[in-house]
C-alpha positions in Angstrom: -10.2 15.1 123.4 -10.9 14.2 119.7 -11.9 17.1 117.5 -15.3 15.6 116.7 -16.2 15.5 120.4 -15.0 19.0 121.3 -18.4 20.7 120.7 -20.1 18.2 122.9 -17.7 18.1 125.9 -16.7 21.1 128.1 -14.3 21.1 131.1 -15.7 22.4 134.4 -13.4 23.4 137.2 -15.0 22.6 140.6 -14.6 24.5 143.9 -12.0 22.0 145.0 -10.1 22.8 141.8 -10.7 19.3 140.4 -11.9 19.1 136.7 -15.0 17.4 135.5 -16.2 16.9 132.0 -19.7 17.9 131.1 -21.4 16.4 128.0 -24.2 18.3 126.3 -25.7 16.8 123.1 -28.3 18.8 121.2 -30.5 17.8 118.3 -33.3 20.0 117.0 -36.7 18.8 118.2 -35.3 16.9 121.2 -34.5 17.9 124.8 -30.7 18.4 125.3 -29.0 15.5 127.0 -26.6 16.5 129.8 -24.3 14.4 131.9 -21.1 15.0 133.9 -18.1 12.7 134.2 -15.0 12.5 136.3 -12.7 11.5 133.4 -12.5 12.4 129.7 -12.6 8.8 128.4 -16.0 8.2 130.0 -17.3 11.4 128.6 -16.1 10.6 125.1 -17.5 7.0 125.3 -20.9 8.4 126.3 -20.9 10.8 123.3 -19.9 8.0 120.9 -22.7 5.7 122.1 -25.5 8.3 122.7 -25.1 10.6 119.7 -26.1 8.1 117.0 -29.2 7.0 119.0 -30.3 10.7 119.4 -29.6 11.4 115.7 -32.0 8.6 114.7 -34.6 9.7 117.2 -34.4 13.3 115.8 -34.9 12.0 112.3 -38.1 10.3 113.3 -39.3 13.4 115.1 -38.6 15.5 112.1 -40.5 13.1 109.9 -43.5 13.1 112.3 -43.6 16.9 112.4 -43.6 17.0 108.6 -46.5 14.6 108.5 -48.5 16.6 111.0 -47.8 19.9 109.1 -49.1 18.3 105.9 -52.3 17.4 107.7 -54.7 14.9 106.0 -55.1 15.9 102.4 -57.7 14.6 100.0 -56.8 12.1 97.3 -56.6 14.9 94.8 -54.2 16.9 97.0 -52.1 13.7 97.5 -51.8 13.4 93.7 -50.3 16.9 93.7 -47.5 16.0 96.2 -43.9 16.1 95.0 -42.4 12.6 94.5 -39.0 13.7 95.6 -40.3 14.9 98.9 -42.2 11.7 99.4 -39.0 9.7 98.7 -37.1 11.9 101.2 -39.7 11.3 104.0 -39.9 7.6 103.2 -36.1 7.2 103.5 -36.2 8.8 106.9 -39.0 6.4 108.0 -38.7 3.0 109.7 -40.0 1.3 106.5 -36.8 2.1 104.5 -34.2 -0.6 104.6 -30.5 -0.7 103.6 -31.3 -1.5 99.9 -33.7 1.4 99.6 -31.2 3.8 101.2 -28.5 2.6 98.8 -30.6 3.5 95.7 -31.9 6.7 97.2 -29.1 9.1 96.2 -29.1 8.1 92.5 -32.9 8.2 92.3 -32.9 11.7 93.8 -30.3 12.8 91.3 -32.4 11.9 88.3 -36.1 11.9 89.4 -36.6 15.6 88.9 -39.7 17.6 89.8 -42.8 15.5 89.3 -46.0 15.1 91.3 -47.6 11.7 92.0 -50.4 12.5 89.5 -47.9 13.3 86.7 -46.3 9.8 86.9 -47.6 8.3 83.7 -46.2 5.6 81.4 -44.5 8.4 79.3 -42.7 9.7 82.4 -41.5 6.2 83.3 -40.2 5.7 79.7 -38.4 9.0 79.9 -36.8 8.0 83.2 -35.6 4.6 81.7 -34.2 6.4 78.7 -32.4 9.0 80.9 -30.7 6.4 83.0 -29.7 4.4 80.0 -27.7 7.4 78.7 -26.0 8.1 82.1 -22.9 6.4 83.4 -22.2 5.0 86.9 -19.0 5.5 88.9 -17.6 2.5 87.1 -18.2 4.3 83.8 -20.9 1.8 82.7 -24.5 2.6 81.8 -27.2 1.9 84.4 -28.5 -1.6 84.0 -32.2 -2.4 83.5 -32.0 -4.3 86.8 -30.9 -1.2 88.6 -33.7 0.9 86.9 -36.3 -1.7 88.0 -34.9 -1.4 91.6 -35.4 2.4 91.4 -39.0 1.9 90.3 -39.6 -0.5 93.2 -38.4 2.1 95.7 -40.6 4.8 94.1 -43.6 2.5 94.3 -42.9 1.6 97.9 -42.6 5.3 98.9 -45.9 6.3 97.2 -47.7 3.3 98.9 -46.1 4.3 102.2 -47.3 7.9 101.9 -50.8 6.8 100.9 -51.0 4.5 103.9 -50.0 7.4 106.2 -52.9 9.4 104.8 -55.3 6.5 104.9 -55.8 6.7 101.1 -55.9 4.0 98.4 -52.4 3.9 96.9 -52.2 4.6 93.1 -50.4 2.0 90.9 -47.1 3.0 89.6 -47.4 2.6 85.8 -44.2 0.5 85.5 -43.8 -3.0 84.0 -40.6 -4.8 82.9 -42.5 -5.1 79.6 -41.3 -1.5 79.0 -37.8 -2.9 78.8 -36.5 -4.2 75.4 -36.4 -8.0 74.7 -33.5 -9.9 76.3 -32.9 -7.0 78.7 -31.9 -9.3 81.5 -28.1 -9.3 82.2 -27.8 -13.0 82.5 -24.1 -13.4 83.5 -22.5 -16.7 82.6 -18.9 -15.7 83.2 -16.9 -18.4 85.0 -13.5 -18.0 86.6 -10.6 -19.8 84.9 -8.0 -21.5 87.1 -5.3 -19.3 85.6 -7.3 -16.2 86.3 -7.9 -17.2 89.9 -4.1 -17.8 90.4 -3.4 -14.4 88.8 -5.9 -12.6 91.2 -4.4 -14.3 94.3 -0.8 -13.7 93.2 -1.5 -10.0 92.5 -3.2 -9.6 95.9 -0.4 -11.4 97.6 1.9 -8.7 96.2 -0.2 -5.8 97.6 1.8 -3.6 100.0 -1.2 -2.0 101.7 -2.3 -3.3 105.1 -5.6 -4.6 103.6 -3.9 -7.2 101.4 -4.7 -10.2 103.6 -8.4 -9.0 103.9 -8.6 -8.8 100.1 -7.4 -12.4 99.5 -9.6 -13.7 102.3 -12.6 -11.8 101.0 -12.3 -13.5 97.5 -11.7 -16.9 99.1 -14.7 -16.6 101.4 -16.9 -15.5 98.4 -15.8 -18.6 96.5 -16.5 -20.9 99.5 -19.9 -19.5 100.6 -21.4 -17.8 97.6 -22.2 -14.9 99.8 -22.9 -11.5 98.3 -20.3 -8.7 98.7 -22.4 -6.6 101.1 -23.2 -9.6 103.3 -19.4 -10.2 103.9 -18.4 -6.5 104.2 -21.3 -5.7 106.6 -20.7 -8.9 108.6 -19.9 -8.6 112.3 -18.3 -11.2 114.6 -21.4 -12.0 116.6 -23.0 -13.4 113.4 -20.4 -16.3 113.4 -20.3 -19.4 115.5 -17.0 -20.7 114.3 -17.0 -23.8 116.6 -20.4 -24.9 115.1 -19.3 -23.7 111.7 -22.3 -21.5 111.2 -22.8 -18.0 109.9 -26.3 -16.4 110.6 -26.6 -13.4 108.2 -29.2 -10.9 109.6 -32.0 -9.7 107.4 -30.8 -6.1 107.2 -27.6 -7.3 105.6 -29.4 -9.3 102.9 -30.8 -8.1 99.6 -34.1 -10.1 100.2 -34.4 -8.9 103.8 -34.7 -12.5 105.1 -32.3 -13.9 107.6 -30.1 -16.7 106.2 -28.1 -19.5 107.8 -24.9 -20.3 105.9 -23.0 -23.5 107.0 -19.2 -23.0 106.8 -17.1 -25.5 104.9 -13.8 -26.5 106.5 -12.0 -24.1 104.1 -14.5 -21.3 105.1 -13.9 -22.0 108.8 -10.1 -21.7 108.3 -10.7 -18.4 106.6 -12.7 -17.1 109.5 -10.0 -18.3 112.0 -7.4 -16.3 110.0 -9.7 -13.3 110.0 -10.0 -13.6 113.8 -6.2 -13.4 114.1 -6.4 -10.2 112.0 -9.3 -8.7 114.0 -9.1 -5.3 115.6 -10.4 -4.4 119.1 -11.7 -1.1 117.5 -14.0 -2.9 115.1 -16.6 -5.7 115.2 -16.2 -6.3 111.4 -14.1 -9.3 110.2 -13.2 -7.2 107.1 -12.5 -4.0 109.1 -9.6 -3.0 106.8 -11.9 -2.9 103.7 -14.6 -0.3 102.9 -18.1 -1.1 101.9 -19.8 -2.2 98.7 -19.2 0.8 96.4 -15.5 1.3 97.2 -14.6 -2.4 97.2 -16.6 -3.1 93.9 -14.8 -0.2 92.2 -11.4 -1.3 93.5 -12.0 -4.9 92.3 -13.1 -3.6 88.9 -9.9 -1.5 88.5 -7.8 -4.5 89.6 -9.3 -6.7 86.9 -8.5 -4.1 84.3 -5.0 -3.7 85.6 -4.2 -7.4 85.5 -5.9 -8.0 82.2 -8.9 -10.1 83.2 -11.7 -8.9 81.0 -15.4 -8.8 81.7 -15.1 -10.0 85.3 -17.0 -8.5 88.3 -16.9 -9.3 92.0 -20.5 -10.6 91.8 -19.3 -13.2 89.3 -17.5 -14.8 92.2 -21.0 -15.7 93.5 -21.8 -17.4 90.2 -18.6 -19.3 90.4 -19.2 -20.4 94.0 -22.7 -21.6 93.3 -21.5 -23.5 90.2 -18.9 -25.2 92.3 -21.4 -26.1 95.0 -23.7 -27.7 92.4 -20.7 -29.7 90.9 -18.8 -30.7 94.0 -21.1 -30.6 97.1 -22.8 -33.8 96.1 -24.3 -34.4 99.5 -26.3 -31.2 99.2 -29.7 -31.2 97.5 -30.8 -28.4 95.2 -33.1 -27.2 97.9 -30.3 -27.0 100.5 -28.0 -25.1 98.1 -30.9 -22.6 97.5 -31.2 -22.1 101.2 -27.5 -21.6 101.6 -27.1 -19.0 98.9 -30.5 -17.3 99.4 -32.3 -18.2 96.2 -36.1 -18.5 96.3 -36.6 -20.7 93.2 -34.8 -23.4 91.2 -35.0 -21.1 88.2 -32.8 -18.5 90.0 -30.3 -21.2 91.0 -30.1 -22.3 87.4 -29.2 -18.8 86.3 -26.2 -18.8 88.7 -25.1 -22.4 88.1 -23.3 -22.1 84.8 -21.8 -25.6 84.3 -19.2 -26.3 81.7 -19.5 -29.3 79.5 -16.1 -30.8 80.6 -17.0 -30.4 84.2 -20.2 -32.5 83.7 -18.2 -35.2 81.7 -16.0 -35.8 84.7 -19.1 -36.4 86.9 -20.4 -39.1 84.5 -17.9 -41.7 85.7 
């Protein structure tokens, strides 16, 4: 019996001296779930599949109880509510998506104690200034894009709380005009052929079990233009390799919109290799790699170690989109936008950083 299941499973000796395994799973606010099994494996499987569902149900129950306890305050009382508590309740609600949950820990670290009514332009400016003086796990300052995302989560949480109380939501006094001129981090870093070879050669020399997954992750990024989280969160049922199609679900995508990605022949070969490396214990193609934060940090350190300056994993998406525009001549601009998940030609233009010599070659 695994250690994490010991507290949920007990052994019962029956009158005929046979042993049965009783499962009891308790969560505050829910009735205990009890079931008895003849073998330990069935009991452990039941715990593994049932416990996460009950945990989510308990969260919803806790949130509903909090809402009932708060009653139905007036607008003036709502303006006195603590923003941190509203954010906490929002994250536990069905409205919060993966992107909100990812930003939540950092927001809570720096938001401090402030009521809804105290959120003025001066408070927003102070929050911006505070984050611009703090450093991330990668030892860089928080970007204005990240701060804008934080403000978006705060605005959604306040609107959600107002809707729960049937009150008109106040407007968060935030505008990107509060940022300095030219604040946007418009990346135009392209990957040189010699740099690509150096990355692949270095990963080929890895001794850890994840070395094949690292190389295939970079290659798939360059073939599809997919975001890191879309690849790392991917599961096998998203792929139809025979039809050469990858359907990315909305909850894996930054824009929360399902996207269909056609797979090139090279991308299809990558997926077949990943299938050979797959594990019966995981439904993830990249099961030997962690998720966004750890992989991003590891890639950043690798670039520093091998002397490739100012290169981030997300720059592989810029590189892939630039290559699509240059070499996938049968695809229209609209089709490329659909493949990579861009909503406007302007956004595509930001990612397609074409070199002069590349365009010269297309003239003939």
